[in-house]
C-alpha positions in Angstrom: 0.0 0.0 0.0 1.3 3.5 -0.8 2.0 5.8 2.1 2.1 9.5 2.1 5.9 9.5 1.8 5.8 7.6 -1.5 4.3 10.6 -3.4 6.9 13.2 -2.2 9.5 12.7 -5.0 6.7 13.2 -7.6 5.4 16.2 -5.7 8.9 17.8 -5.5 9.4 17.2 -9.3 6.0 18.9 -10.0 6.8 21.9 -7.8 10.3 22.3 -9.3 8.8 22.2 -12.8 6.2 24.9 -11.9 9.0 27.0 -10.4 11.1 26.7 -13.5 8.1 27.6 -15.7 7.4 30.6 -13.4 11.1 31.7 -13.7 11.0 31.4 -17.5 7.8 33.6 -17.6 9.4 36.2 -15.4 12.5 36.2 -17.6 10.4 36.7 -20.7 8.6 39.6 -18.9 11.9 41.1 -17.9 13.2 41.0 -21.5 10.0 42.6 -22.8 10.2 45.3 -20.1 13.8 46.1 -21.0 12.9 46.5 -24.6 9.9 48.7 -23.7 12.1 50.8 -21.4 14.7 51.3 -24.2 11.9 52.2 -26.7 10.2 54.5 -24.2 13.5 56.3 -23.4 14.1 56.8 -27.1 10.6 58.3 -27.4 11.5 60.6 -24.5 14.6 61.8 -26.3 12.7 62.4 -29.5 10.0 64.4 -27.7 12.7 66.3 -25.9 14.2 67.3 -29.2 10.7 68.5 -30.3 10.7 70.8 -27.2 13.9 72.4 -28.4 12.6 73.2 -31.8 8.8 73.4 -31.1 6.8 76.5 -30.8 4.3 75.5 -28.1 6.6 74.9 -25.2 4.0 74.0 -22.6 2.3 71.2 -24.6 5.7 69.8 -25.7 7.0 69.8 -22.1 3.9 68.0 -20.9 4.4 65.4 -23.7 8.0 64.8 -22.5 6.8 64.5 -18.9 4.2 61.9 -19.9 6.7 59.9 -21.9 9.2 60.1 -19.0 6.7 59.0 -16.5 5.8 56.0 -18.7 9.5 55.1 -18.8 9.6 55.4 -15.0 6.6 53.1 -14.6 8.2 50.5 -16.9 11.4 50.7 -14.9 9.6 50.3 -11.6 7.8 47.2 -12.9 11.1 45.9 -14.2 12.6 46.5 -10.7 9.8 44.2 -9.3 10.8 41.4 -11.7 14.5 41.9 -10.8 13.7 41.8 -7.1 11.8 38.6 -7.6 14.8 37.0 -9.2 17.0 38.1 -6.3 14.7 37.1 -3.5 12.2 34.6 -5.0 9.5 36.9 -3.5 7.3 39.4 -5.1 8.0 42.9 -3.9 5.0 45.1 -3.5 6.7 48.5 -3.0 7.8 49.0 -6.6 4.3 48.1 -7.8 2.8 50.7 -5.5 5.4 53.3 -6.7 4.5 52.5 -10.3 0.8 53.1 -9.4 1.6 56.4 -7.8 3.6 57.4 -10.9 0.6 56.5 -13.1 -1.6 58.6 -11.0 0.7 61.6 -11.2 0.7 61.1 -15.0 -3.1 61.2 -14.8 -3.0 64.5 -12.8 -0.9 66.0 -15.6 -3.5 65.1 -18.1 -6.1 67.1 -16.1 -4.3 70.3 -17.3 -5.0 69.4 -20.9 -8.5 68.1 -20.9 -11.8 69.2 -19.3 -12.3 67.0 -16.2 -15.0 66.2 -13.7 -14.5 67.1 -10.0 -15.4 63.4 -9.1 -12.5 62.2 -11.3 -10.1 64.6 -9.6 -11.2 63.6 -6.1 -11.0 59.9 -7.0 -7.4 60.4 -8.3 -6.4 62.3 -5.2 -7.9 59.5 -3.0 -6.0 56.8 -5.0 -2.8 58.8 -4.6 -3.4 59.1 -0.8 -4.1 55.4 -0.5 -1.0 54.5 -2.5 1.1 56.9 -0.5 -0.1 55.4 2.8 0.5 51.9 1.4 4.1 52.8 0.4 4.7 54.2 3.9 3.3 51.1 5.6 5.2 48.7 3.4 8.4 50.7 4.0 7.7 50.6 7.7 7.1 46.9 7.7 10.7 46.2 6.6 
């Protein structure tokens, strides 16, 4: 009769296979994020050149800021993947910072488009919650 210890080698093999697949997926994500970060940085440089030769400085500067914030978001998500490879644990703080950066980007859009006060209040509330979460996660360490 099979006991509970007889299935342990098969269980370990299955867990190791799942971990390997998980690491391969994270590696693919890291490669895609690196490529996106390079392309995004290239976009920032192109838009910055437009600022130097453009006539409407304010709009062009806002476009550069938007592109730069997207690059920062990509890098923060990449930092999460790198931290996973270092520690085999998912880090929450870089994800929260990426969320805060996305919300700041959204606030910058409010200057360009007509917005509803409910949207602004919701964005402020999300930024407050993300800030508190970053503080609490940092305190937890």
